[in-house]
C-alpha positions as a printed NumPy array, in Angstrom:
array([[  4.571, -14.296,   3.665],
       [  1.066, -14.35 ,   5.134],
       [ -1.134, -11.285,   4.918],
       [ -1.3  ,  -9.742,   8.374],
       [ -4.138,  -7.585,   9.656],
       [ -3.718,  -3.906,   8.818],
       [ -5.213,  -1.211,  11.006],
       [ -5.649,   1.307,   8.207],
       [ -8.598,   2.216,   6.052],
       [ -6.675,   1.495,   2.899],
       [ -6.758,  -2.3  ,   3.482],
       [-10.197,  -2.176,   1.873],
       [ -8.55 ,  -1.094,  -1.331],
       [ -6.809,  -4.443,  -1.654],
       [-10.153,  -6.161,  -2.063],
       [-12.276,  -5.666,  -5.111],
       [-12.006,  -5.423,  -8.838],
       [ -9.087,  -3.889, -10.681],
       [ -9.434,  -0.369, -11.963],
       [ -7.424,  -0.84 , -15.137],
       [ -9.172,   1.182, -17.797],
       [-10.381,   3.866, -15.362],
       [ -9.009,   7.396, -15.454],
       [ -7.029,   6.672, -18.617],
       [ -5.275,   9.692, -20.005],
       [ -4.394,  10.319, -23.599],
       [ -1.187,   8.657, -24.713],
       [  1.801,  10.407, -23.205],
       [  5.277,  10.464, -24.685],
       [  8.651,  12.127, -24.289],
       [  8.336,  15.919, -24.098],
       [ 11.079,  18.199, -25.329],
       [ 13.291,  19.373, -22.475],
       [ 12.075,  16.973, -19.808],
       [ 15.478,  15.288, -19.634],
       [ 16.676,  18.504, -17.922],
       [ 14.382,  18.709, -14.851],
       [ 15.976,  21.938, -13.647],
       [ 16.128,  23.553, -17.068],
       [ 19.516,  25.12 , -17.76 ],
       [ 20.495,  24.706, -14.103],
       [ 20.58 ,  20.894, -14.527],
       [ 23.915,  19.069, -14.274],
       [ 25.175,  15.85 , -15.858],
       [ 26.371,  13.798, -12.899],
       [ 25.677,  10.548, -11.094],
       [ 27.14 ,   8.725,  -8.104],
       [ 27.486,   9.856,  -4.497],
       [ 28.01 ,  13.517,  -5.43 ],
       [ 24.945,  13.73 ,  -7.676],
       [ 23.264,  16.353,  -5.445],
       [ 26.318,  18.48 ,  -4.644],
       [ 27.028,  20.54 ,  -7.761],
       [ 26.044,  24.187,  -8.35 ],
       [ 23.588,  25.311, -11.024],
       [ 25.128,  24.57 , -14.401],
       [ 24.369,  28.092, -15.658],
       [ 26.004,  29.837, -12.686],
       [ 28.544,  32.484, -13.635],
       [ 32.092,  31.913, -12.437],
       [ 31.885,  35.192, -10.507],
       [ 29.115,  33.723,  -8.305],
       [ 30.766,  30.384,  -7.574],
       [ 32.809,  31.784,  -4.697],
       [ 29.585,  32.632,  -2.835],
       [ 28.366,  29.07 ,  -3.475],
       [ 31.619,  27.621,  -2.118],
       [ 31.499,  29.791,   1.013],
       [ 27.899,  28.706,   1.646],
       [ 28.939,  25.096,   1.125],
       [ 31.664,  25.49 ,   3.735],
       [ 29.251,  26.698,   6.407],
       [ 26.724,  24.005,   5.425],
       [ 29.277,  21.187,   5.496],
       [ 31.687,  21.976,   8.349],
       [ 30.817,  21.552,  12.043],
       [ 29.904,  24.38 ,  14.377],
       [ 31.456,  24.529,  17.851],
       [ 30.542,  25.849,  21.269],
       [ 31.325,  29.453,  22.195],
       [ 33.707,  30.945,  23.059],
       [ 36.093,  29.486,  20.497],
       [ 38.953,  30.57 ,  18.292],
       [ 36.738,  29.739,  15.299],
       [ 34.564,  32.791,  15.857],
       [ 32.825,  32.568,  12.472],
       [ 31.223,  29.227,  13.371],
       [ 30.873,  29.177,  17.147],
       [ 27.735,  29.357,  19.288],
       [ 26.547,  25.741,  19.018],
       [ 23.872,  24.711,  21.523],
       [ 23.447,  24.581,  24.466],
       [ 20.841,  22.08 ,  23.169],
       [ 21.048,  20.726,  19.64 ],
       [ 20.371,  17.784,  17.32 ],
       [ 23.551,  18.041,  15.26 ],
       [ 26.611,  20.265,  14.838],
       [ 26.465,  20.513,  11.039],
       [ 23.827,  20.664,   8.296],
       [ 25.551,  17.958,   6.243],
       [ 25.146,  15.438,   9.074],
       [ 21.415,  15.308,   8.406],
       [ 21.332,  16.178,   4.682],
       [ 23.853,  13.469,   3.828],
       [ 25.821,  14.561,   0.742],
       [ 23.002,  17.118,   0.263],
       [ 20.53 ,  14.221,   0.011],
       [ 17.81 ,  12.862,   2.246],
       [ 18.12 ,  11.455,   5.727],
       [ 17.121,   8.06 ,   7.073],
       [ 15.316,   6.602,  10.041],
       [ 16.948,   4.295,  12.617],
       [ 16.696,   0.543,  12.263],
       [ 14.176,  -1.326,  14.376],
       [ 14.892,  -0.811,  18.063],
       [ 17.757,   1.631,  17.511],
       [ 18.263,   5.109,  18.862],
       [ 17.996,   8.034,  16.442],
       [ 20.848,   8.308,  13.919],
       [ 20.969,  12.131,  13.682],
       [ 19.257,  12.58 ,  10.301],
       [ 15.817,  12.29 ,  11.875],
       [ 14.283,  14.656,  14.414],
       [ 11.052,  14.797,  16.4  ],
       [  8.716,  17.793,  16.311],
       [  6.715,  18.508,  19.465],
       [  3.614,  20.531,  20.272],
       [  0.525,  20.479,  22.455],
       [ -3.143,  21.08 ,  21.633],
       [ -3.937,  24.813,  21.67 ],
       [ -6.137,  26.184,  24.432],
       [ -8.658,  28.92 ,  23.775],
       [ -6.11 ,  31.499,  24.921],
       [ -3.508,  30.083,  22.521],
       [ -5.564,  30.652,  19.375],
       [ -4.165,  34.153,  18.838],
       [ -0.617,  32.708,  18.676],
       [ -1.291,  30.164,  15.928],
       [ -1.153,  32.538,  12.91 ],
       [  2.411,  33.502,  13.904],
       [  3.699,  30.223,  15.351],
       [  1.732,  27.536,  13.559],
       [  1.895,  25.28 ,  16.622],
       [  1.847,  25.637,  20.392],
       [  5.261,  24.482,  21.662],
       [  5.584,  22.146,  24.608],
       [  5.985,  24.475,  27.642],
       [  9.099,  22.628,  28.855],
       [ 10.58 ,  20.972,  25.741],
       [  9.669,  23.499,  23.038],
       [  8.662,  22.527,  19.506],
       [ 11.534,  20.121,  18.774],
       [ 13.266,  17.512,  20.907],
       [ 17.02 ,  18.162,  21.104],
       [ 18.831,  14.92 ,  21.921],
       [ 22.308,  16.419,  22.421],
       [ 23.675,  18.987,  24.882],
       [ 27.009,  20.71 ,  25.439],
       [ 29.288,  19.176,  28.103],
       [ 27.757,  19.827,  31.513],
       [ 24.295,  20.226,  30.007],
       [ 21.283,  17.936,  29.969],
       [ 19.892,  16.642,  26.684],
       [ 16.126,  16.654,  26.355],
       [ 15.968,  12.903,  25.844],
       [ 16.881,   9.987,  23.613],
       [ 14.654,   9.   ,  20.699],
       [ 14.142,   5.296,  20.044],
       [ 12.289,   3.884,  17.054],
       [ 10.477,   0.546,  16.894],
       [  8.366,  -0.642,  13.99 ],
       [  5.046,  -2.338,  13.476],
       [  5.011,  -4.456,  10.313],
       [  2.207,  -5.017,   7.817],
       [  1.877,  -6.926,   4.567],
       [  0.096,  -5.582,   1.494],
       [ -0.837,  -7.938,  -1.326],
       [ -1.081,  -6.977,  -4.978],
       [ -3.866,  -8.41 ,  -7.08 ],
       [ -1.405, -10.866,  -8.672],
       [ -0.499, -12.243,  -5.249],
       [  2.888, -10.599,  -4.694],
       [  3.313,  -9.249,  -1.167],
       [  5.205,  -6.214,   0.106],
       [  6.049,  -5.631,   3.763],
       [  5.425,  -2.14 ,   5.148],
       [  6.678,  -0.787,   8.446],
       [  5.237,   1.955,  10.654],
       [  7.509,   3.686,  13.2  ],
       [  6.57 ,   3.904,  16.854],
       [  8.531,   6.721,  18.495],
       [  9.443,   6.715,  22.174],
       [ 11.477,   9.211,  24.193],
       [ 13.762,   7.734,  26.82 ],
       [ 15.502,   9.517,  29.698],
       [ 13.604,  12.822,  29.378],
       [ 15.936,  15.405,  30.841],
       [ 13.386,  17.886,  32.152],
       [ 10.548,  15.795,  33.518],
       [  7.687,  13.923,  31.839],
       [  6.635,  15.067,  28.385],
       [  2.912,  14.613,  29.064],
       [  1.029,  16.336,  31.852],
       [ -2.588,  16.89 ,  32.816],
       [ -1.774,  20.607,  32.839],
       [ -1.479,  20.833,  29.053],
       [ -2.882,  17.621,  27.612],
       [ -1.491,  14.952,  25.336],
       [  1.784,  15.792,  23.618],
       [  1.856,  15.606,  19.807],
       [  5.035,  14.128,  18.312],
       [  6.014,  13.881,  14.635],
       [  9.215,  12.251,  13.358],
       [ 10.829,  13.902,  10.315],
       [ 13.853,  12.954,   8.213],
       [ 15.927,  15.55 ,   6.382],
       [ 14.688,  16.113,   2.798],
       [ 17.046,  16.399,  -0.21 ],
       [ 18.479,  19.841,  -0.978],
       [ 18.384,  19.91 ,  -4.794],
       [ 16.303,  22.367,  -6.827],
       [ 15.117,  24.403,  -3.853],
       [ 15.799,  27.773,  -5.482],
       [ 13.685,  26.706,  -8.452],
       [ 10.792,  25.756,  -6.164],
       [ 11.11 ,  29.119,  -4.435],
       [ 10.977,  30.85 ,  -7.826],
       [  7.655,  29.315,  -8.937],
       [  5.171,  32.167,  -8.953],
       [  2.559,  32.24 ,  -6.213],
       [ -0.146,  32.577,  -8.861],
       [  0.978,  29.326, -10.482],
       [  0.9  ,  27.505,  -7.147],
       [ -2.506,  28.834,  -6.158],
       [ -3.933,  28.001,  -9.576],
       [ -3.735,  24.331,  -8.547],
       [ -5.655,  24.826,  -5.3  ],
       [ -9.041,  23.138,  -5.13 ],
       [ -9.826,  23.227,  -1.431],
       [-13.494,  22.281,  -1.87 ],
       [-12.831,  19.816,  -4.724],
       [-15.076,  21.761,  -7.067],
       [-14.06 ,  19.585, -10.013],
       [-15.041,  16.422,  -8.07 ],
       [-11.833,  14.533,  -8.865],
       [-11.227,  13.609,  -5.222],
       [ -8.176,  15.879,  -4.992],
       [ -8.459,  19.011,  -2.855],
       [ -4.993,  20.461,  -2.52 ],
       [ -4.493,  23.665,  -0.572],
       [ -1.571,  25.96 ,   0.066],
       [ -0.371,  26.35 ,   3.614],
       [ -0.476,  29.951,   4.839],
       [  2.394,  30.578,   7.237],
       [  4.147,  33.461,   8.969],
       [  6.958,  35.232,   7.11 ],
       [  9.19 ,  36.461,   9.937],
       [ 11.19 ,  38.898,   7.82 ],
       [  8.179,  40.546,   6.14 ],
       [  5.946,  40.225,   9.215],
       [  2.969,  38.937,   7.262],
       [  1.274,  35.731,   6.197],
       [  2.701,  34.049,   3.088],
       [  2.309,  30.827,   1.122],
       [  4.369,  27.993,   2.622],
       [  6.694,  26.042,   0.318],
       [  9.344,  24.266,   2.411],
       [  9.23 ,  21.56 ,   5.041],
       [  7.147,  18.39 ,   5.125],
       [  3.998,  20.4  ,   5.842],
       [  5.052,  23.497,   3.867],
       [  5.571,  25.347,   7.148],
       [  8.221,  27.792,   5.876],
       [  7.72 ,  30.46 ,   3.177],
       [ 11.319,  31.069,   2.057],
       [ 14.652,  29.295,   1.985],
       [ 16.197,  31.993,   4.152],
       [ 13.632,  31.382,   6.871],
       [ 13.879,  27.618,   6.452],
       [ 17.658,  27.833,   6.954],
       [ 17.33 ,  30.204,   9.909],
       [ 14.815,  27.902,  11.594],
       [ 17.114,  24.897,  11.046],
       [ 20.114,  26.76 ,  12.486],
       [ 18.012,  27.621,  15.538],
       [ 16.131,  24.383,  16.13 ],
       [ 18.724,  21.865,  14.967],
       [ 21.93 ,  23.521,  16.204],
       [ 20.89 ,  26.113,  18.787],
       [ 22.239,  29.009,  16.687],
       [ 20.598,  32.416,  16.623],
       [ 20.228,  34.618,  13.536],
       [ 18.564,  37.935,  12.771],
       [ 15.31 ,  36.054,  12.027],
       [ 15.383,  33.931,  15.195],
       [ 17.239,  35.771,  17.942],
       [ 16.095,  33.635,  20.881],
       [ 18.07 ,  30.597,  22.059],
       [ 16.129,  27.346,  21.987],
       [ 16.169,  26.955,  25.778],
       [ 12.749,  27.188,  27.444],
       [ 12.276,  29.002,  30.756],
       [ 12.13 ,  25.643,  32.558],
       [ 15.574,  24.606,  31.33 ],
       [ 17.728,  26.498,  33.831],
       [ 20.989,  24.705,  33.057],
       [ 20.52 ,  25.383,  29.342],
       [ 19.999,  29.073,  30.08 ],
       [ 23.163,  29.213,  32.218],
       [ 25.192,  27.728,  29.357],
       [ 24.139,  30.295,  26.76 ],
       [ 27.192,  32.082,  25.381],
       [ 28.418,  33.85 ,  22.293],
       [ 27.374,  36.885,  20.338],
       [ 23.857,  37.386,  19.054],
       [ 23.172,  36.677,  16.321],
       [ 25.598,  33.764,  16.187],
       [ 24.932,  33.278,  12.462],
       [ 25.688,  36.615,  10.814],
       [ 23.519,  37.901,   7.977],
       [ 26.475,  37.427,   5.641],
       [ 26.818,  33.737,   6.546],
       [ 23.052,  33.226,   6.385],
       [ 22.955,  34.791,   2.918],
       [ 25.791,  32.562,   1.695],
       [ 24.143,  29.39 ,   3.039],
       [ 20.85 ,  30.473,   1.471],
       [ 22.556,  31.075,  -1.877],
       [ 24.132,  27.637,  -1.621],
       [ 20.789,  25.964,  -0.877],
       [ 19.141,  27.867,  -3.74 ],
       [ 21.639,  26.544,  -6.249],
       [ 22.191,  22.849,  -5.584],
       [ 21.425,  21.523,  -9.034],
       [ 19.094,  18.743, -10.138],
       [ 20.815,  15.97 , -12.142],
       [ 19.993,  15.491, -15.816],
       [ 17.863,  12.448, -16.679],
       [ 19.744,   9.979, -18.854],
       [ 16.893,   7.673, -19.87 ],
       [ 13.866,   9.914, -20.426],
       [ 13.278,   8.304, -23.85 ],
       [ 13.677,   4.693, -22.712],
       [ 10.692,   2.548, -23.751],
       [ 10.153,   1.073, -20.293],
       [ 10.426,   4.522, -18.704],
       [  7.851,   5.922, -21.131],
       [  5.548,   2.972, -20.401],
       [  5.913,   3.805, -16.712],
       [  5.17 ,   7.442, -17.428],
       [  1.897,   6.412, -19.086],
       [  0.978,   4.351, -16.026],
       [  1.906,   7.263, -13.708],
       [ -0.424,   9.546, -15.661],
       [ -3.186,   6.93 , -15.965],
       [ -3.166,   6.325, -12.215],
       [ -3.792,  10.03 , -11.618],
       [ -0.494,  10.657,  -9.815],
       [ -0.049,  13.972, -11.639],
       [ -3.096,  15.376,  -9.819],
       [ -0.673,  16.108,  -6.947],
       [  2.739,  15.504,  -8.518],
       [  2.338,  18.3  , -11.081],
       [  4.981,  17.579, -13.743],
       [  6.185,  21.041, -14.77 ],
       [  6.191,  24.791, -14.191],
       [  7.678,  27.725, -16.072],
       [  9.609,  30.315, -14.065],
       [  9.431,  33.948, -15.13 ],
       [ 12.123,  36.549, -15.696],
       [ 11.756,  38.132, -12.254],
       [ 13.567,  35.251, -10.532],
       [ 17.284,  35.214,  -9.648],
       [ 19.812,  34.862, -12.483],
       [ 20.197,  31.089, -12.34 ],
       [ 16.497,  30.318, -11.901],
       [ 14.921,  32.845, -14.276],
       [ 13.21 ,  31.788, -17.499],
       [ 13.384,  28.056, -16.895],
       [ 10.878,  25.304, -17.609],
       [ 11.297,  22.851, -14.763],
       [  9.979,  19.343, -14.06 ],
       [  9.784,  18.886, -10.27 ],
       [  6.655,  16.675, -10.122],
       [  5.097,  18.53 ,  -7.196],
       [  2.382,  21.113,  -6.643],
       [  3.828,  22.16 ,  -3.229],
       [  0.277,  21.954,  -1.861],
       [ -1.119,  20.107,   1.143],
       [ -3.076,  16.904,   0.595],
       [ -4.863,  14.492,   2.921],
       [ -2.742,  11.344,   2.775],
       [ -4.956,   9.192,   4.964],
       [ -4.82 ,   7.786,   8.459],
       [ -1.827,   5.525,   7.868],
       [  0.502,   8.505,   7.334],
       [ -1.231,  10.859,   9.771],
       [  0.863,  12.391,  12.543],
       [ -2.147,  14.161,  14.13 ],
       [ -0.033,  17.288,  14.573],
       [ -1.433,  20.409,  12.855],
       [  0.94 ,  23.096,  11.568],
       [ -0.567,  26.415,  10.475],
       [ -3.362,  25.355,   8.052],
       [ -2.067,  21.789,   7.648],
       [ -4.094,  19.325,   9.679],
       [ -2.804,  16.078,  11.167],
       [ -3.474,  14.062,   7.985],
       [ -2.085,  16.545,   5.459],
       [  1.387,  16.682,   3.919],
       [  3.007,  18.775,   1.225],
       [  3.538,  16.928,  -2.064],
       [  7.3  ,  16.308,  -2.168],
       [  9.154,  16.9  ,  -5.463],
       [ 10.243,  13.688,  -7.18 ],
       [ 13.171,  15.003,  -9.222],
       [ 16.422,  13.189,  -8.495],
       [ 14.697,  10.551,  -6.359],
       [ 16.379,   7.682,  -8.204],
       [ 19.787,   8.894,  -6.969],
       [ 18.771,   8.809,  -3.286],
       [ 20.063,   5.369,  -2.331],
       [ 23.179,   5.761,  -4.458],
       [ 24.089,   8.817,  -2.402],
       [ 23.197,   7.044,   0.854],
       [ 22.158,   3.395,   0.719],
       [ 20.151,   3.85 ,   3.939],
       [ 18.116,   6.799,   2.617],
       [ 14.402,   6.487,   3.364],
       [ 11.246,   7.841,   1.783],
       [  8.19 ,   9.667,   3.171],
       [  8.347,  12.192,   6.003],
       [  9.673,   9.809,   8.658],
       [ 11.762,   7.527,   6.457],
       [  9.53 ,   4.513,   7.052],
       [  9.544,   3.489,   3.379],
       [ 12.693,   1.587,   2.405],
       [ 11.745,   1.416,  -1.26 ],
       [  9.694,   3.485,  -3.679],
       [  7.011,   0.826,  -3.939],
       [  6.623,   0.929,  -0.144],
       [  6.217,   4.705,  -0.326],
       [  3.492,   4.342,  -2.972],
       [  1.629,   1.754,  -0.901],
       [  1.455,   4.104,   2.082],
       [ -0.526,   6.602,  -0.001],
       [ -4.183,   6.895,   0.959],
       [ -6.756,   9.641,   1.466],
       [ -6.776,  11.729,  -1.689],
       [ -4.366,   9.229,  -3.261],
       [ -6.497,   6.168,  -2.478],
       [ -7.776,   5.625,  -6.006],
       [ -4.3  ,   5.999,  -7.496],
       [ -2.915,   3.435,  -5.083],
       [ -5.728,   1.029,  -5.878],
       [ -4.715,   1.164,  -9.516],
       [ -1.123,   0.353,  -8.56 ],
       [ -2.352,  -2.631,  -6.544],
       [ -4.089,  -3.883,  -9.685],
       [ -1.006,  -3.566, -11.915],
       [  0.918,  -6.572, -13.153],
       [  4.507,  -7.119, -12.026],
       [  5.712,  -5.856, -15.421],
       [  3.649,  -2.677, -15.077],
       [  4.874,  -2.066, -11.54 ],
       [  8.461,  -2.418, -12.717],
       [  7.854,   0.131, -15.481],
       [  6.19 ,   2.535, -13.035],
       [  9.151,   2.391, -10.643],
       [ 11.617,   2.733, -13.526],
       [  9.859,   5.962, -14.506],
       [  9.885,   7.4  , -10.987],
       [ 13.547,   6.432, -10.564],
       [ 14.32 ,   8.147, -13.872],
       [ 13.116,  11.501, -12.611]])
């Protein structure tokens, strides 16, 4: 395969001398407890259901709540009025009728194949550049929604309604060459919206629309991430890179709807949500058109008259009881136990991961205090994330700010369980829009603050690359 021209700054990293020997850490080895990434919540399971078990230390008396939450997460919602009053109110505009459709078997989503229409487990965020009069809204909203289409494109509508459009994905392809000559093909999605239901998306009245494709992330270990103390997260901030290591992570500061104040963001690809309850409420509202006590407004805009006429059902459509059960469920989906943490190849890969500086963003472990919920309290966990925002370079940029996250910044995703992803769903993708079909592709898209780490990967031998991937898969 011939090396094709790449339009990204990181092509320069392919040229030049290897960095083996730079940034070497002390010898790393197996650490006691790391085979249980979620501490005592971890479960011994593999296969397609690897992400669907409750915390191993959950009391029997709490498993009914988990099962009820699972039911509302898994089963479809329907339009109101309906005989199924506990789960009616879907739409009028929506992306899916059930959480499990996007979070396949509680795992990650995937992007469409080249030229295909969206396959449900990906959505498209929308916004427009803020005007001077919009600035006062940003601390509460994070973005300025499209005045006609809102902040998310809904590609389904109830019978008699008009969907907002159809999302099609095409890809541009690029080759990256390792120092030893092996080549890997990367693909970059190009998103287009066909058959817009409410007029053109762009207009001279409000400027160029900003679109960002997102796949559903995996659901495991979320309660543990929520339980990490704010002090521990902020201790890793280095906004001005005072230690001159090239890494300047920062926490996103977002609006907590329930507490009516700014809080540290933890969830979503740009850490745009502060709590799991709010993350779930926002997904119910944006993805399924369901109201809750946190988001009481339907997702119809004032310009969508037919959508407004179709609104039906009680408000909120998701009761606080159901929301609490779904939140409890999402807090307690357990991380699988690692079975090969002591394997020699895995440990060699761990050394390479550390030497390449990957842990500057993918922080290996945290200790959760006693103030957390029963299952999460007093655990040492190994998520391999700092939950902070990092500049990932122009190749991954969506140019769509969200609260303090700029158009090149993304939250470091946790790596635990990542090796199970394509067992659970063979089509599962990596990175925010699912462009990466393999872990090595995902690594090669890293740039910005991760540029030096990626350059070291490009200089690795085939044997070293295999060990590195074996380690990441083992997590």
